[in-house]
N, C-alpha and C positions, 0 to 999 in steps of 0.2 A: 359911664356905664353903657354897655352895648347889649342889645337884645338880638339873639341869633334865632331868627324865625323865618320860615318860608311863607310866601303868600299863597292864598287859595286860588286867585286868578291865574298865577303862574303855574300852579299845579294842574289846573284844568287845561291850560294851553298845551303844556307838555303832554298831558294825558291824551288829548285828542290828536296831537302830533304823532304820538306812538301808534295810535290806532290807524291813522291814515298812511303812515310810512312804515312798510314792513321792515322788520329787523333783519339786518344783514348777517348776523352771527347766530349760531346755536349755543345752547347753554354750555356745552362742553368746551367750546372755544373760549368763551368768556370766563368760565371757571379756571381754565388753564392760565389765561392772561392775568387774572386777579391773583391766583396762587403764586405766580412767579414774582409778584411784588411783595410777598409776605415771608417772614422768617419761619423756620420750623416751629418755633415756640408760638408764633402767632397763628399758624395753621392748626396746631393742637388746640389752642384756645377757641378757634372758630368751630372746630368739631365738637368741643364741649358744649358750646352754645347751641349748635344745631341739634344735638341729642337732647338738650333741655327743652327746646322749642317743639320738636317733632318726636313724639313717642309712638306714633302709629302711622300707618300708610293708608292710602285710598281704598275704600270699599264701595262697590257700586250700590246705588239705591235709587228709588224713583225720582228724587230731587236733584240728582247729579247734573252738572252742567259741563260744558266743554270750555277749554281755554278761549276759543274764539267767541264764546258767548260774553266774555268780559269786554268785548269791543262794543257792546250795546249797554252802556252804563245807565242805570236808573238810580234813584235815590236810595241810599246815600252814595253819590257818585265818587267821592274821595276813596271809598273802599275798593271800587272797581279799578280806578286809576292806579292805586297803590299796589294792588295785586297784579295787574297787567304789566306794571313796570318790570317785574321779574318773570312773570309767566310768558311774556312775549318771546323769550328765548327758547321755549319748549314747543313741541308739536301742538298746533292749535286744535287738534282733535283729541288731545288727552282729556279724560274726564276728571272732574274734581268736585268736591262739595265745598260750598262756601256758606258761612253764616255771618252776615254782616250786621254791624250795629253794636250796641252795648250788651254783649252776650254775658249773662251771669249764670249760665248752666252749662253742662257738658253735653254736646250734641249726641244724638243716637248713633251717628256714623262719623268717622274721622273727617273733620272739616277744618277749613282755613278760617280762623277767627282773629279778632283783635284782642280779646280778653278771655280769661278763663278763671274759674274758681280755683282756689288753692286746696282742692281735695287731693287725697292720696291717689285716687283713680281719675285722672283728668286726661288720659291719653288720647281721647277722641278730639281734644281741643288742640289744634296745631296752630301755633302762633306765628303771625307775620306782623311786620310793622305797618299797621293800617291806620288811616286817618292821622298820619304822622305830622301833617301841617299843624293840626290842633294840639296834638299831644306831645310832640317832641320839640320843645322850645327851651333854649338855654339862655343864660345871662352871663355877661362879663361884668361882675360886680366889683367896683373899685372902692367901695366904702368899707372901712374896717369894722369888724363886729363890735368892738368896744365903743365906737362912736355912734352906734345906732340907739334908737329909743328902746328903753327897757320895758317893752310891752309886746304883746302878741296881737298882730293884726289878722283879721279874717274878713274877706269879701267873697261872697259866693251866692249862687242861686239856691234858695231854700224851697225845695219841692219835696224832697224825701223826708220821711219822718225822723230818721236819725240825725239829719242836719237841723231839723226843727227843734228837736229836743236839746241839742247842744246850744243853739242860740237862745232858747227859752231859759236855759240855766245860767248862761254867762254873758248875755247881751250888755248888762250894766256893770259887769265886773271891773274893778279898778285896774286889773292887769291886762285887760282886753280892749281892743278897738275893733268892734264887730259891726257888720251891717250886711243886709241882704241886698242884692242888686236887681232882683226881679220885682216888677211892679204889681204882679198878680201872684197870688198864693203866699204862703208863708205868713208873716205878720207885717203889715204895712208900717207899723211903728218902728220896725227894724230897717226900713228902706233908706239907702243912700246911693247916689250915683256911683258907677264904676270908677276906679282909680287906676292909674298906670302901674306897670310892674315896678317902675322906678320908685314910685311912692311906697309900694309894699316893702322895698328893700331899705327903707329908712328905719325899719323895725328889726329888733334882734330875733324875734320869733314870728313865724308865719303859719297860720292854721292851714292844714291840708286834709280836709275830710273827703272821703270818697264820695262820688256821685252815684250814678247808676252802676258803675263797675269800679274803675280805679280813680284815684285822685289825679285830675288832669294837671294840677299845678305842682305836683311833687317833684317832677324832674327839674324844672327851672329853679325851684327853691333849693334843691340839693346841689345845683351848680353855682349857687351864690354864697355870700358870706353871712347869710342868715340861717336860722335853724328851723327845719320843718317840725311841726307838732302834729302828731296823728296817732291813730290807733294802729294796732298790728294789722297789716294788710290781709284781706281775705280773698282778694282778686289779684290777678297779675296780667301783664301785657308784655310786649317786647322788652320793656324796661326790667323785667325779671324781678318784680316786687317781692316775689317769694324768697329771694336771696338777701333782702334787706333785714337789718337787725336793729331793734330798738336800743337806744343808748349808744349805738355805734354810728348809725347813718341818720337817725332822727330821734327826737324826743318822743317816747312812746307813752301814751296815756291809756287808761283802762277803757274798755268798750262802753262802759256806762258814763265815762267822762268824769267820774267822781274825784280823781286825783289831779286834775288840771292845775289848780292853784298850788298844790304841793310840789308838783313837778316844775312849774315855772319858777317858784321861789328857790328851789334847789339849784336849778341851773343859773339863776341870777347870782346866787352866792358862789357858784363855781364856774366862772367864765372859762377857765382852762379846759373844762370838760366840753364846753360849747365849741371851743376852737378845735378840739380833737374830733368832734362830730363833723364840723365843717370840712376838715381835712379829709376825713374818710368819705364823706358824701361827695366832695369834689372829685376824688380819685375814682369813686364808683361811676360817676357820670362820664369820665374821660374815656371809658372803654367803648362808648358809643360814638366817638368822634372821628374814627378812622373810616372814611367812605369806602375804602377797598374791603375792609373787614365787614362792614354792614351789608354791602352788596353781595359779597361771597356768602355770608351767613344766609341771606334770603334765598339765593339760588340753590344752595345745598339743602335748605329746608324743603324746597319744592322738589328737588331731585330725590330726596329721601321719601317724601310724601308720594311722589309718582312711582316709586319703586323702580327707579332707573339704576343702572349699574354705576356705583360710585367710582370716582377717579382718584 
């Protein structure tokens, strides 16, 4: 079993290197190079994603910054580095709005964000793949679903009330192996040390409750041979959680968690449906694995956001 994850120290080294060494190419050159490596069908797919991520363009406001301001990263630094990775190809005097961190609202002005609510009118939230070292982790799971433990495992920090209510209801449930990993907050009777991703993948079902915005672990669970158990997403990121469907990509439970036992028992009795979910989830994750597509999507999101002439 392999874990596909980038390290934060490496991210910081590359980030500072980009800041210190000026980029030799402009965005139009890089867009042309990347486009030449993709088929017509892939380019159409890229444009669909760009239009999904970016529904609005830059509007000046008092909090606007310039591309060159991204060279002075402050906490959270990963957001600056991830934005500048693509913004470096554009004029450093172009203005933009950024709203970094776990954003759970729609900004007043069109802004670059990591996450946005799944409201009908969320056009001011322009998605980029930010803090991706933490959020975009994949696994190469070599353990067959049928050989896994017939339980749901859950390990997470219990700070938010919605997580507290879930643990309070199911901590001692016979179908669950739950624990909180934070030593402060929550309920210390629920505390156990963190375990590896490999240990998680010994179980057929893995709990994926959202934190402040999205559920960080949903991506690697969906790339595995286990099944994610979660509520219907109310937030989304570069992973386009708004396109996920309960019963197709994950096991959906009610917002009040009342049907967890019913759902787990149903899917334990119908392993063929679990295998179908795993297949669909794996295929969904695969769309993010082509580095040329990911880079082109990011550049074109910024091109559209900056209101530059498309190519």
